[in-house]
MDAnalysis code that builds the backbone (N, CA, C; Angstrom):
import MDAnalysis as mda
import numpy as np

u = mda.Universe.empty(345, n_residues=115, atom_resindex=np.repeat(np.arange(115), 3), trajectory=True)
u.add_TopologyAttr("name", ["N", "CA", "C"] * 115)
u.add_TopologyAttr("resid", np.arange(1, 116))
u.add_TopologyAttr("resname", ["UNK", "UNK", "UNK", "UNK", "UNK", "UNK", "UNK", "UNK", "UNK", "UNK", "UNK", "UNK", "UNK", "UNK", "UNK", "UNK", "UNK", "UNK", "UNK", "UNK", "UNK", "UNK", "UNK", "UNK", "UNK", "UNK", "UNK", "UNK", "UNK", "UNK", "UNK", "UNK", "UNK", "UNK", "UNK", "UNK", "UNK", "UNK", "UNK", "UNK", "UNK", "UNK", "UNK", "UNK", "UNK", "UNK", "UNK", "UNK", "UNK", "UNK", "UNK", "UNK", "UNK", "UNK", "UNK", "UNK", "UNK", "UNK", "UNK", "UNK", "UNK", "UNK", "UNK", "UNK", "UNK", "UNK", "UNK", "UNK", "UNK", "UNK", "UNK", "UNK", "UNK", "UNK", "UNK", "UNK", "UNK", "UNK", "UNK", "UNK", "UNK", "UNK", "UNK", "UNK", "UNK", "UNK", "UNK", "UNK", "UNK", "UNK", "UNK", "UNK", "UNK", "UNK", "UNK", "UNK", "UNK", "UNK", "UNK", "UNK", "UNK", "UNK", "UNK", "UNK", "UNK", "UNK", "UNK", "UNK", "UNK", "UNK", "UNK", "UNK", "UNK", "UNK", "UNK"])
u.atoms.positions = np.array([
    [11.500, -5.356, -1.793],
    [11.069, -5.342, -0.408],
    [11.313, -6.741, 0.160],
    [12.001, -6.802, 1.253],
    [12.373, -8.089, 1.839],
    [11.168, -8.782, 2.461],
    [11.188, -10.105, 2.423],
    [10.138, -10.879, 3.079],
    [10.114, -10.531, 4.561],
    [8.924, -10.581, 5.146],
    [8.793, -10.305, 6.565],
    [7.479, -9.627, 6.878],
    [7.358, -9.188, 8.133],
    [6.156, -8.506, 8.588],
    [6.472, -7.054, 8.888],
    [5.562, -6.174, 8.476],
    [5.742, -4.733, 8.591],
    [4.487, -4.101, 9.184],
    [4.664, -2.935, 9.770],
    [3.554, -2.127, 10.267],
    [3.483, -0.870, 9.400],
    [2.320, -0.620, 8.795],
    [2.113, 0.573, 7.967],
    [1.511, 1.657, 8.846],
    [2.220, 2.777, 8.963],
    [1.761, 3.892, 9.794],
    [1.638, 5.125, 8.906],
    [0.429, 5.659, 8.817],
    [0.179, 6.810, 7.968],
    [0.511, 8.109, 8.686],
    [0.987, 9.105, 7.925],
    [1.199, 10.444, 8.471],
    [-0.106, 10.935, 9.090],
    [0.006, 11.831, 10.062],
    [-1.168, 12.354, 10.759],
    [-2.218, 12.910, 9.805],
    [-1.790, 13.561, 8.735],
    [-2.769, 14.186, 7.825],
    [-3.603, 13.155, 7.066],
    [-3.177, 11.877, 7.070],
    [-3.923, 10.810, 6.395],
    [-4.554, 9.816, 7.366],
    [-4.186, 9.877, 8.635],
    [-4.607, 8.845, 9.585],
    [-6.114, 8.829, 9.833],
    [-6.799, 9.936, 9.607],
    [-8.251, 9.933, 9.802],
    [-8.967, 9.313, 8.605],
    [-8.288, 9.239, 7.469],
    [-8.880, 8.697, 6.248],
    [-8.475, 7.250, 6.016],
    [-7.230, 6.903, 6.346],
    [-6.699, 5.572, 6.059],
    [-6.425, 4.822, 7.347],
    [-6.829, 3.570, 7.359],
    [-6.651, 2.710, 8.514],
    [-5.286, 2.037, 8.444],
    [-4.534, 2.112, 9.514],
    [-3.246, 1.434, 9.561],
    [-3.424, -0.071, 9.458],
    [-2.371, -0.757, 9.051],
    [-2.463, -2.200, 8.918],
    [-1.097, -2.840, 9.034],
    [-1.117, -4.150, 9.280],
    [0.104, -4.948, 9.265],
    [0.218, -5.551, 7.873],
    [1.439, -5.603, 7.370],
    [1.705, -6.098, 6.027],
    [2.681, -7.253, 6.121],
    [2.301, -8.394, 5.554],
    [3.184, -9.553, 5.520],
    [3.575, -9.797, 4.071],
    [4.898, -9.810, 3.801],
    [5.432, -10.046, 2.462],
    [6.051, -11.438, 2.432],
    [5.686, -12.215, 1.425],
    [6.270, -13.540, 1.206],
    [6.514, -13.677, -0.297],
    [7.735, -13.405, -0.704],
    [8.135, -13.400, -2.117],
    [7.313, -12.366, -2.883],
    [6.448, -12.797, -3.790],
    [5.655, -11.838, -4.562],
    [4.195, -11.792, -4.111],
    [3.921, -12.295, -2.915],
    [2.569, -12.259, -2.359],
    [2.571, -11.406, -1.094],
    [1.423, -10.813, -0.798],
    [1.310, -10.036, 0.433],
    [-0.051, -10.265, 1.065],
    [-0.114, -9.907, 2.332],
    [-1.355, -9.954, 3.082],
    [-1.410, -8.703, 3.949],
    [-2.511, -7.965, 3.842],
    [-2.742, -6.782, 4.666],
    [-3.755, -7.157, 5.740],
    [-3.403, -6.931, 7.013],
    [-4.326, -7.170, 8.119],
    [-4.659, -5.818, 8.746],
    [-5.878, -5.362, 8.508],
    [-6.310, -4.064, 9.015],
    [-6.755, -4.171, 10.464],
    [-6.673, -3.060, 11.179],
    [-7.053, -3.039, 12.586],
    [-8.516, -3.423, 12.778],
    [-9.339, -3.201, 11.750],
    [-10.766, -3.537, 11.826],
    [-11.014, -5.032, 11.691],
    [-9.963, -5.811, 11.353],
    [-10.103, -7.244, 11.188],
    [-10.164, -7.691, 9.731],
    [-10.302, -6.750, 8.802],
    [-10.348, -7.078, 7.378],
    [-8.973, -7.557, 6.926],
    [-8.936, -8.620, 6.118],
    [-7.694, -9.150, 5.556],
    [-7.784, -9.082, 4.036],
    [-6.772, -8.495, 3.415],
    [-6.708, -8.385, 1.954],
    [-5.413, -9.032, 1.497],
    [-5.526, -9.940, 0.521],
    [-4.345, -10.600, -0.036],
    [-4.154, -10.141, -1.469],
    [-2.917, -10.245, -1.936],
    [-2.649, -9.853, -3.301],
    [-1.243, -10.201, -3.739],
    [-0.873, -9.681, -4.898],
    [0.462, -9.918, -5.438],
    [1.235, -8.613, -5.497],
    [2.544, -8.750, -5.373],
    [3.457, -7.624, -5.343],
    [4.330, -7.685, -6.586],
    [4.386, -6.580, -7.326],
    [5.229, -6.505, -8.513],
    [6.175, -5.325, -8.368],
    [7.431, -5.534, -8.752],
    [8.402, -4.441, -8.722],
    [8.165, -3.570, -9.951],
    [8.001, -2.260, -9.742],
    [7.799, -1.300, -10.827],
    [9.124, -0.658, -11.214],
    [9.948, -0.369, -10.217],
    [11.307, 0.143, -10.419],
    [12.105, -0.241, -9.175],
    [13.320, 0.270, -9.053],
    [14.175, -0.163, -7.942],
    [13.579, 0.121, -6.566],
    [12.769, 1.167, -6.438],
    [12.200, 1.500, -5.133],
    [10.685, 1.667, -5.176],
    [10.038, 1.175, -6.240],
    [8.589, 1.287, -6.356],
    [7.969, -0.093, -6.578],
    [6.858, -0.336, -5.899],
    [6.171, -1.619, -5.970],
    [4.691, -1.396, -6.260],
    [4.122, -2.288, -7.050],
    [2.697, -2.260, -7.327],
    [2.040, -3.328, -6.453],
    [1.061, -2.917, -5.665],
    [0.289, -3.831, -4.841],
    [-1.021, -4.096, -5.568],
    [-1.234, -5.332, -6.004],
    [-2.450, -5.680, -6.731],
    [-3.294, -6.560, -5.822],
    [-4.345, -5.965, -5.250],
    [-5.232, -6.703, -4.352],
    [-6.008, -7.746, -5.135],
    [-6.175, -8.924, -4.546],
    [-6.984, -9.966, -5.151],
    [-8.441, -9.641, -4.856],
    [-9.116, -9.065, -5.842],
    [-10.507, -8.669, -5.653],
    [-11.450, -9.517, -6.487],
    [-10.972, -10.670, -6.959],
    [-11.854, -11.525, -7.757],
    [-13.049, -11.949, -6.911],
    [-14.218, -11.853, -7.500],
    [-15.442, -12.222, -6.804],
    [-15.953, -11.153, -5.860],
    [-15.268, -9.999, -5.797],
    [-15.690, -8.912, -4.928],
    [-16.247, -7.798, -5.798],
    [-17.464, -7.405, -5.549],
    [-18.055, -6.302, -6.315],
    [-17.399, -5.009, -5.864],
    [-16.904, -4.227, -6.819],
    [-16.259, -2.969, -6.466],
    [-17.255, -1.833, -6.588],
    [-17.390, -1.068, -5.541],
    [-18.362, 0.018, -5.526],
    [-17.624, 1.334, -5.325],
    [-17.692, 2.203, -6.322],
    [-17.141, 3.549, -6.175],
    [-18.206, 4.396, -5.494],
    [-17.838, 5.023, -4.385],
    [-18.847, 5.776, -3.645],
    [-18.944, 7.217, -4.111],
    [-17.930, 7.723, -4.778],
    [-17.975, 9.106, -5.246],
    [-17.505, 9.185, -6.691],
    [-17.843, 10.267, -7.327],
    [-17.385, 10.502, -8.705],
    [-15.856, 10.588, -8.731],
    [-15.260, 11.175, -7.692],
    [-13.806, 11.289, -7.620],
    [-13.159, 9.909, -7.637],
    [-13.701, 8.957, -6.863],
    [-13.137, 7.606, -6.842],
    [-13.205, 6.957, -8.216],
    [-14.274, 7.200, -8.956],
    [-14.391, 6.666, -10.311],
    [-13.301, 7.240, -11.208],
    [-13.044, 8.532, -11.082],
    [-12.015, 9.178, -11.891],
    [-10.621, 8.699, -11.501],
    [-10.364, 8.536, -10.215],
    [-9.054, 8.094, -9.752],
    [-8.744, 6.675, -10.205],
    [-9.764, 5.830, -10.307],
    [-9.556, 4.458, -10.749],
    [-8.943, 4.433, -12.147],
    [-9.223, 5.445, -12.959],
    [-8.679, 5.534, -14.306],
    [-7.196, 5.870, -14.351],
    [-6.581, 6.193, -13.217],
    [-5.162, 6.543, -13.180],
    [-4.258, 5.316, -13.052],
    [-4.834, 4.124, -13.056],
    [-4.030, 2.903, -13.039],
    [-3.854, 2.335, -11.649],
    [-2.969, 1.347, -11.569],
    [-2.676, 0.671, -10.311],
    [-2.035, 1.623, -9.315],
    [-2.269, 1.349, -8.032],
    [-1.581, 2.109, -7.001],
    [-0.162, 1.574, -6.857],
    [0.764, 2.490, -6.673],
    [2.172, 2.149, -6.515],
    [2.647, 2.683, -5.169],
    [3.461, 1.893, -4.479],
    [4.066, 2.337, -3.224],
    [5.540, 2.583, -3.491],
    [5.974, 3.814, -3.249],
    [7.382, 4.196, -3.408],
    [8.025, 4.187, -2.024],
    [9.190, 3.551, -1.922],
    [9.879, 3.405, -0.637],
    [11.192, 4.173, -0.626],
    [11.516, 4.746, 0.545],
    [12.810, 5.386, 0.754],
    [13.343, 4.902, 2.091],
    [14.563, 4.360, 2.082],
    [15.163, 3.851, 3.320],
    [15.486, 4.982, 4.279],
    [15.148, 4.771, 5.551],
    [15.518, 5.702, 6.617],
    [16.534, 5.046, 7.539],
    [16.233, 3.818, 7.916],
    [17.103, 3.043, 8.812],
    [16.923, 1.585, 8.435],
    [17.603, 0.712, 9.111],
    [17.548, -0.713, 8.785],
    [16.134, -1.283, 8.798],
    [15.314, -0.836, 9.750],
    [13.994, -1.432, 9.894],
    [12.849, -0.468, 9.578],
    [13.148, 0.739, 9.109],
    [12.121, 1.744, 8.859],
    [12.318, 2.376, 7.490],
    [11.212, 2.515, 6.746],
    [11.242, 3.151, 5.433],
    [10.096, 4.155, 5.334],
    [10.333, 5.250, 4.644],
    [9.254, 6.171, 4.308],
    [8.543, 5.596, 3.087],
    [7.225, 5.839, 2.992],
    [6.509, 5.426, 1.790],
    [5.569, 6.534, 1.348],
    [5.265, 6.503, 0.074],
    [4.187, 7.331, -0.460],
    [3.461, 6.472, -1.472],
    [2.142, 6.580, -1.468],
    [1.318, 5.827, -2.401],
    [0.868, 6.778, -3.498],
    [0.992, 6.324, -4.741],
    [0.649, 7.138, -5.902],
    [0.016, 6.236, -6.953],
    [-0.175, 6.749, -8.153],
    [-0.763, 5.972, -9.239],
    [0.265, 5.695, -10.319],
    [0.204, 4.504, -10.889],
    [1.138, 4.101, -11.936],
    [1.098, 5.064, -13.116],
    [-0.073, 5.537, -13.500],
    [-0.211, 6.383, -14.681],
    [-0.066, 7.866, -14.366],
    [0.090, 8.220, -13.081],
    [0.188, 9.630, -12.712],
    [0.960, 9.736, -11.396],
    [2.282, 9.654, -11.481],
    [3.128, 9.570, -10.292],
    [3.144, 10.836, -9.443],
    [2.641, 11.950, -9.969],
    [2.657, 13.184, -9.182],
    [1.442, 13.315, -8.264],
    [0.479, 12.402, -8.358],
    [-0.686, 12.420, -7.476],
    [-0.374, 11.560, -6.252],
    [-0.362, 12.184, -5.079],
    [-0.071, 11.458, -3.837],
    [-1.386, 11.067, -3.175],
    [-1.542, 9.767, -2.921],
    [-2.721, 9.257, -2.233],
    [-2.530, 9.366, -0.727],
    [-1.381, 8.915, -0.244],
    [-1.054, 9.001, 1.172],
    [0.445, 8.793, 1.349],
    [0.925, 9.070, 2.566],
    [2.339, 8.915, 2.914],
    [2.438, 8.441, 4.352],
    [3.602, 7.901, 4.701],
    [3.825, 7.470, 6.072],
    [5.123, 6.713, 6.179],
    [5.210, 5.832, 7.185],
    [6.396, 4.999, 7.361],
    [5.982, 3.538, 7.462],
    [6.910, 2.671, 7.061],
    [6.761, 1.226, 7.208],
    [7.857, 0.792, 8.176],
    [7.467, 0.104, 9.224],
    [8.425, -0.383, 10.215],
    [8.431, -1.904, 10.161],
    [9.615, -2.477, 9.945],
    [9.731, -3.942, 9.918],
    [9.690, -4.464, 11.338],
    [8.821, -5.446, 11.556],
    [8.695, -6.045, 12.893],
    [9.840, -7.011, 13.124],
    [10.322, -7.055, 14.364],
    [11.356, -8.027, 14.723],
    [10.768, -9.422, 14.672],
    [11.567, -10.356, 14.218],
    [11.064, -11.728, 14.082],
    [11.551, -12.584, 15.203],
])
């Protein structure tokens, strides 16, 4: 994934559950800026030619699973974002789990912002 700023837009079926955000990539680091004002930083690792693992820096943050399902899903490993090119500045994405690639968390498009 090239360095730059992107807009994450979720498909309609996920937009009520997931908040859109701006994503800034700088080498192997990223920053997510959510519309609510929350900022999450982390590291980006390539999993395969079109798959990336986003590892949020949660050190010092207490993690609270609100449902039994969330506890079970955490056992499926890191979340992975799979990308498919559509055009020069737009890619389709789907988020899944490293240990269970057939489970889809969400899908949408990533649009690269003009610099």
